[in-house]
PyMOL CGO cylinders between C-alpha atoms (Angstrom):
from pymol import cmd
from pymol.cgo import CYLINDER

trace = [
    CYLINDER, -8.27, 2.99, -22.70, -9.42, 2.48, -19.03, 0.3, 1, 1, 1, 1, 1, 1,
    CYLINDER, -9.42, 2.48, -19.03, -9.38, 4.68, -16.16, 0.3, 1, 1, 1, 1, 1, 1,
    CYLINDER, -9.38, 4.68, -16.16, -8.76, 2.85, -12.87, 0.3, 1, 1, 1, 1, 1, 1,
    CYLINDER, -8.76, 2.85, -12.87, -10.43, 3.59, -9.47, 0.3, 1, 1, 1, 1, 1, 1,
    CYLINDER, -10.43, 3.59, -9.47, -10.22, 1.76, -6.23, 0.3, 1, 1, 1, 1, 1, 1,
    CYLINDER, -10.22, 1.76, -6.23, -12.29, 1.36, -3.03, 0.3, 1, 1, 1, 1, 1, 1,
    CYLINDER, -12.29, 1.36, -3.03, -10.93, 2.23, 0.30, 0.3, 1, 1, 1, 1, 1, 1,
    CYLINDER, -10.93, 2.23, 0.30, -10.73, -1.65, 1.09, 0.3, 1, 1, 1, 1, 1, 1,
    CYLINDER, -10.73, -1.65, 1.09, -8.54, -2.17, -1.95, 0.3, 1, 1, 1, 1, 1, 1,
    CYLINDER, -8.54, -2.17, -1.95, -6.25, 0.75, -0.99, 0.3, 1, 1, 1, 1, 1, 1,
    CYLINDER, -6.25, 0.75, -0.99, -5.91, -0.54, 2.51, 0.3, 1, 1, 1, 1, 1, 1,
    CYLINDER, -5.91, -0.54, 2.51, -5.02, -4.07, 1.27, 0.3, 1, 1, 1, 1, 1, 1,
    CYLINDER, -5.02, -4.07, 1.27, -2.53, -2.73, -1.45, 0.3, 1, 1, 1, 1, 1, 1,
    CYLINDER, -2.53, -2.73, -1.45, -0.60, -0.49, 1.14, 0.3, 1, 1, 1, 1, 1, 1,
    CYLINDER, -0.60, -0.49, 1.14, 0.31, -3.67, 3.35, 0.3, 1, 1, 1, 1, 1, 1,
    CYLINDER, 0.31, -3.67, 3.35, 1.62, -5.71, 0.20, 0.3, 1, 1, 1, 1, 1, 1,
    CYLINDER, 1.62, -5.71, 0.20, 5.34, -6.03, -0.04, 0.3, 1, 1, 1, 1, 1, 1,
    CYLINDER, 5.34, -6.03, -0.04, 7.05, -3.67, -2.58, 0.3, 1, 1, 1, 1, 1, 1,
    CYLINDER, 7.05, -3.67, -2.58, 7.62, -6.45, -5.04, 0.3, 1, 1, 1, 1, 1, 1,
    CYLINDER, 7.62, -6.45, -5.04, 3.89, -7.41, -5.10, 0.3, 1, 1, 1, 1, 1, 1,
    CYLINDER, 3.89, -7.41, -5.10, 3.00, -3.78, -5.45, 0.3, 1, 1, 1, 1, 1, 1,
    CYLINDER, 3.00, -3.78, -5.45, 5.36, -3.48, -8.51, 0.3, 1, 1, 1, 1, 1, 1,
    CYLINDER, 5.36, -3.48, -8.51, 3.63, -6.54, -10.03, 0.3, 1, 1, 1, 1, 1, 1,
    CYLINDER, 3.63, -6.54, -10.03, 0.21, -4.96, -9.42, 0.3, 1, 1, 1, 1, 1, 1,
    CYLINDER, 0.21, -4.96, -9.42, 1.21, -1.54, -10.71, 0.3, 1, 1, 1, 1, 1, 1,
    CYLINDER, 1.21, -1.54, -10.71, 2.73, -3.03, -13.99, 0.3, 1, 1, 1, 1, 1, 1,
    CYLINDER, 2.73, -3.03, -13.99, -0.46, -5.14, -14.73, 0.3, 1, 1, 1, 1, 1, 1,
    CYLINDER, -0.46, -5.14, -14.73, -2.70, -2.13, -14.03, 0.3, 1, 1, 1, 1, 1, 1,
    CYLINDER, -2.70, -2.13, -14.03, -0.68, 0.08, -16.38, 0.3, 1, 1, 1, 1, 1, 1,
    CYLINDER, -0.68, 0.08, -16.38, -1.07, -2.54, -19.16, 0.3, 1, 1, 1, 1, 1, 1,
    CYLINDER, -1.07, -2.54, -19.16, -4.81, -2.43, -18.58, 0.3, 1, 1, 1, 1, 1, 1,
    CYLINDER, -4.81, -2.43, -18.58, -4.89, 1.22, -18.60, 0.3, 1, 1, 1, 1, 1, 1,
    CYLINDER, -4.89, 1.22, -18.60, -2.81, 1.85, -21.65, 0.3, 1, 1, 1, 1, 1, 1,
    CYLINDER, -2.81, 1.85, -21.65, -3.55, -1.11, -23.71, 0.3, 1, 1, 1, 1, 1, 1,
    CYLINDER, -3.55, -1.11, -23.71, -6.72, -2.89, -22.39, 0.3, 1, 1, 1, 1, 1, 1,
    CYLINDER, -6.72, -2.89, -22.39, -4.65, -5.99, -21.80, 0.3, 1, 1, 1, 1, 1, 1,
    CYLINDER, -4.65, -5.99, -21.80, -5.95, -7.79, -18.77, 0.3, 1, 1, 1, 1, 1, 1,
    CYLINDER, -5.95, -7.79, -18.77, -3.70, -10.84, -18.89, 0.3, 1, 1, 1, 1, 1, 1,
    CYLINDER, -3.70, -10.84, -18.89, -4.86, -13.71, -16.76, 0.3, 1, 1, 1, 1, 1, 1,
    CYLINDER, -4.86, -13.71, -16.76, -8.48, -12.73, -15.82, 0.3, 1, 1, 1, 1, 1, 1,
    CYLINDER, -8.48, -12.73, -15.82, -11.44, -14.60, -15.13, 0.3, 1, 1, 1, 1, 1, 1,
    CYLINDER, -11.44, -14.60, -15.13, -15.26, -13.52, -15.13, 0.3, 1, 1, 1, 1, 1, 1,
    CYLINDER, -15.26, -13.52, -15.13, -16.86, -14.55, -11.89, 0.3, 1, 1, 1, 1, 1, 1,
    CYLINDER, -16.86, -14.55, -11.89, -20.49, -12.99, -12.19, 0.3, 1, 1, 1, 1, 1, 1,
    CYLINDER, -20.49, -12.99, -12.19, -22.37, -10.53, -14.29, 0.3, 1, 1, 1, 1, 1, 1,
    CYLINDER, -22.37, -10.53, -14.29, -20.48, -7.65, -12.62, 0.3, 1, 1, 1, 1, 1, 1,
    CYLINDER, -20.48, -7.65, -12.62, -17.41, -9.24, -10.88, 0.3, 1, 1, 1, 1, 1, 1,
    CYLINDER, -17.41, -9.24, -10.88, -14.14, -10.43, -12.43, 0.3, 1, 1, 1, 1, 1, 1,
    CYLINDER, -14.14, -10.43, -12.43, -10.63, -11.30, -10.99, 0.3, 1, 1, 1, 1, 1, 1,
    CYLINDER, -10.63, -11.30, -10.99, -7.13, -10.62, -12.03, 0.3, 1, 1, 1, 1, 1, 1,
    CYLINDER, -7.13, -10.62, -12.03, -5.00, -13.69, -11.22, 0.3, 1, 1, 1, 1, 1, 1,
    CYLINDER, -5.00, -13.69, -11.22, -1.39, -14.22, -10.78, 0.3, 1, 1, 1, 1, 1, 1,
    CYLINDER, -1.39, -14.22, -10.78, 0.52, -17.57, -10.66, 0.3, 1, 1, 1, 1, 1, 1,
    CYLINDER, 0.52, -17.57, -10.66, 1.66, -16.90, -7.07, 0.3, 1, 1, 1, 1, 1, 1,
    CYLINDER, 1.66, -16.90, -7.07, -2.06, -17.01, -6.04, 0.3, 1, 1, 1, 1, 1, 1,
    CYLINDER, -2.06, -17.01, -6.04, -2.67, -13.12, -5.85, 0.3, 1, 1, 1, 1, 1, 1,
    CYLINDER, -2.67, -13.12, -5.85, -6.08, -12.09, -6.76, 0.3, 1, 1, 1, 1, 1, 1,
    CYLINDER, -6.08, -12.09, -6.76, -7.69, -8.62, -7.39, 0.3, 1, 1, 1, 1, 1, 1,
    CYLINDER, -7.69, -8.62, -7.39, -11.27, -8.41, -7.68, 0.3, 1, 1, 1, 1, 1, 1,
    CYLINDER, -11.27, -8.41, -7.68, -12.72, -5.78, -9.84, 0.3, 1, 1, 1, 1, 1, 1,
    CYLINDER, -12.72, -5.78, -9.84, -15.85, -4.49, -11.78, 0.3, 1, 1, 1, 1, 1, 1,
    CYLINDER, -15.85, -4.49, -11.78, -16.01, -2.81, -15.14, 0.3, 1, 1, 1, 1, 1, 1,
    CYLINDER, -16.01, -2.81, -15.14, -18.05, 0.06, -15.91, 0.3, 1, 1, 1, 1, 1, 1,
    CYLINDER, -18.05, 0.06, -15.91, -18.77, 1.22, -19.47, 0.3, 1, 1, 1, 1, 1, 1,
    CYLINDER, -18.77, 1.22, -19.47, -20.83, 4.45, -19.97, 0.3, 1, 1, 1, 1, 1, 1,
    CYLINDER, -20.83, 4.45, -19.97, -20.74, 5.88, -23.53, 0.3, 1, 1, 1, 1, 1, 1,
    CYLINDER, -20.74, 5.88, -23.53, -17.21, 6.15, -24.53, 0.3, 1, 1, 1, 1, 1, 1,
    CYLINDER, -17.21, 6.15, -24.53, -15.95, 6.12, -20.81, 0.3, 1, 1, 1, 1, 1, 1,
    CYLINDER, -15.95, 6.12, -20.81, -14.49, 2.76, -19.52, 0.3, 1, 1, 1, 1, 1, 1,
    CYLINDER, -14.49, 2.76, -19.52, -13.45, 2.39, -15.97, 0.3, 1, 1, 1, 1, 1, 1,
    CYLINDER, -13.45, 2.39, -15.97, -12.46, -0.46, -13.62, 0.3, 1, 1, 1, 1, 1, 1,
    CYLINDER, -12.46, -0.46, -13.62, -13.06, -0.33, -9.98, 0.3, 1, 1, 1, 1, 1, 1,
    CYLINDER, -13.06, -0.33, -9.98, -10.67, -2.35, -7.94, 0.3, 1, 1, 1, 1, 1, 1,
    CYLINDER, -10.67, -2.35, -7.94, -12.78, -3.82, -5.07, 0.3, 1, 1, 1, 1, 1, 1,
    CYLINDER, -12.78, -3.82, -5.07, -10.66, -5.91, -2.92, 0.3, 1, 1, 1, 1, 1, 1,
    CYLINDER, -10.66, -5.91, -2.92, -7.40, -7.99, -3.22, 0.3, 1, 1, 1, 1, 1, 1,
    CYLINDER, -7.40, -7.99, -3.22, -6.48, -11.24, -1.64, 0.3, 1, 1, 1, 1, 1, 1,
    CYLINDER, -6.48, -11.24, -1.64, -5.04, -14.67, -2.42, 0.3, 1, 1, 1, 1, 1, 1,
    CYLINDER, -5.04, -14.67, -2.42, -6.28, -17.94, -3.81, 0.3, 1, 1, 1, 1, 1, 1,
    CYLINDER, -6.28, -17.94, -3.81, -6.63, -19.34, -0.14, 0.3, 1, 1, 1, 1, 1, 1,
    CYLINDER, -6.63, -19.34, -0.14, -8.83, -16.46, 0.77, 0.3, 1, 1, 1, 1, 1, 1,
    CYLINDER, -8.83, -16.46, 0.77, -10.90, -16.47, -2.52, 0.3, 1, 1, 1, 1, 1, 1,
    CYLINDER, -10.90, -16.47, -2.52, -14.18, -17.62, -1.28, 0.3, 1, 1, 1, 1, 1, 1,
    CYLINDER, -14.18, -17.62, -1.28, -14.43, -14.78, 1.59, 0.3, 1, 1, 1, 1, 1, 1,
    CYLINDER, -14.43, -14.78, 1.59, -12.92, -12.26, -0.73, 0.3, 1, 1, 1, 1, 1, 1,
    CYLINDER, -12.92, -12.26, -0.73, -15.48, -12.80, -3.58, 0.3, 1, 1, 1, 1, 1, 1,
    CYLINDER, -15.48, -12.80, -3.58, -18.33, -12.47, -0.97, 0.3, 1, 1, 1, 1, 1, 1,
    CYLINDER, -18.33, -12.47, -0.97, -16.81, -9.18, 0.21, 0.3, 1, 1, 1, 1, 1, 1,
    CYLINDER, -16.81, -9.18, 0.21, -16.28, -8.02, -3.50, 0.3, 1, 1, 1, 1, 1, 1,
    CYLINDER, -16.28, -8.02, -3.50, -20.01, -8.72, -4.13, 0.3, 1, 1, 1, 1, 1, 1,
    CYLINDER, -20.01, -8.72, -4.13, -21.12, -6.65, -1.14, 0.3, 1, 1, 1, 1, 1, 1,
    CYLINDER, -21.12, -6.65, -1.14, -18.93, -3.82, -2.25, 0.3, 1, 1, 1, 1, 1, 1,
    CYLINDER, -18.93, -3.82, -2.25, -20.50, -3.83, -5.72, 0.3, 1, 1, 1, 1, 1, 1,
    CYLINDER, -20.50, -3.83, -5.72, -23.97, -3.48, -4.09, 0.3, 1, 1, 1, 1, 1, 1,
    CYLINDER, -23.97, -3.48, -4.09, -22.68, -0.62, -1.90, 0.3, 1, 1, 1, 1, 1, 1,
    CYLINDER, -22.68, -0.62, -1.90, -21.08, 1.22, -4.86, 0.3, 1, 1, 1, 1, 1, 1,
    CYLINDER, -21.08, 1.22, -4.86, -24.47, 0.86, -6.74, 0.3, 1, 1, 1, 1, 1, 1,
    CYLINDER, -24.47, 0.86, -6.74, -26.23, 2.68, -3.97, 0.3, 1, 1, 1, 1, 1, 1,
    CYLINDER, -26.23, 2.68, -3.97, -24.25, 5.69, -4.35, 0.3, 1, 1, 1, 1, 1, 1,
]
cmd.load_cgo(trace, "trace")
């Protein structure tokens, strides 16, 4: 249903997460990829949304739909406490990706 891509910033953040958190993220991304089920997600701006977990975990992403191809770009991860700065970083990453 969706292909999932990630930025270098997201990959670096993901690699330092504990295995339990990586498992939660992996399971969520598989549900999105296979069934299009995002779970607890919130639209932030025209091109930015976030996946949310009850433990405060956040992943900021952008959706691209071109013809019949749907992809999600995972921009950056963080927590509720770092949300404001993470959103600012995610918006900058979207601008950088659009220049490519």
